[in-house]
C-alpha positions as MATLAB code, in Angstrom:
seq = 'MVKSPLGIIFTAAAIALAVSPEARKAARKLAVKGAAMMLELADQVKDSTRELRSTEAVSIEEKNTEKVLLP';
ca = [
      -6.528   22.894   29.442;
      -4.095   21.410   26.942;
      -3.991   17.656   27.389;
      -1.157   16.769   25.018;
       1.108   18.239   22.338;
      -0.507   15.908   19.826;
      -3.888   17.477   20.557;
      -2.467   20.905   19.850;
      -1.066   19.687   16.520;
      -4.385   18.152   15.437;
      -6.295   21.261   16.493;
      -3.936   23.540   14.581;
      -4.190   21.330   11.498;
      -7.990   21.317   11.671;
      -8.103   25.102   11.988;
      -5.640   25.526    9.105;
      -7.724   23.231    6.888;
     -10.933   25.023    7.841;
      -9.554   28.489    7.138;
      -7.065   28.127    4.283;
      -8.012   27.009    0.759;
      -4.319   26.484   -0.030;
      -3.992   24.102    2.919;
      -7.029   22.142    1.735;
      -5.583   21.954   -1.775;
      -2.233   20.720   -0.435;
      -3.957   18.189    1.836;
      -6.018   16.908   -1.093;
      -2.890   16.493   -3.248;
      -1.179   14.618   -0.419;
      -4.195   12.356    0.053;
      -4.321   11.540   -3.664;
      -0.597   10.776   -3.787;
      -0.902    8.598   -0.693;
      -3.817    6.665   -2.154;
      -1.943    6.181   -5.433;
       1.096    4.860   -3.568;
      -1.042    2.409   -1.600;
      -2.730    1.135   -4.774;
       0.647    0.730   -6.480;
       1.977   -1.161   -3.466;
      -1.065   -3.453   -3.484;
      -0.515   -4.166   -7.196;
       3.149   -4.988   -6.555;
       2.203   -7.402   -3.779;
      -0.391   -9.085   -5.999;
       2.113   -9.419   -8.843;
       4.814  -10.866   -6.612;
       2.450  -13.421   -5.075;
       1.201  -14.357   -8.541;
       4.806  -14.894   -9.691;
       5.527  -16.934   -6.578;
       2.501  -19.140   -7.203;
       3.458  -19.696  -10.842;
       7.015  -20.582   -9.801;
       5.649  -23.079   -7.289;
       3.364  -24.569   -9.947;
       6.302  -25.038  -12.333;
       8.350  -26.645   -9.564;
       5.538  -29.043   -8.662;
       4.992  -29.904  -12.319;
       8.706  -30.654  -12.767;
       8.667  -32.941   -9.722;
       5.601  -34.781  -11.027;
       7.205  -35.143  -14.456;
      10.365  -36.581  -12.902;
       8.302  -39.153  -10.998;
       6.540  -40.244  -14.180;
       9.734  -40.436  -16.272;
      11.851  -42.227  -13.685;
      11.014  -45.908  -13.166;
];
């Protein structure tokens, strides 16, 4: 009847969440922490790409300025 060990794990987790309020509370806390970490990671990626773009813009501006100043 048991197809895989992973199925047993998921079934046990579902039963534990259905029966135990403490398990639901712990699962909720874990889900909130996980979501917060993902949002923080997304913000870090956005900030680093923004910094990269601004660095590229400064580099391009310097190159353009050199072309104008040099005969």
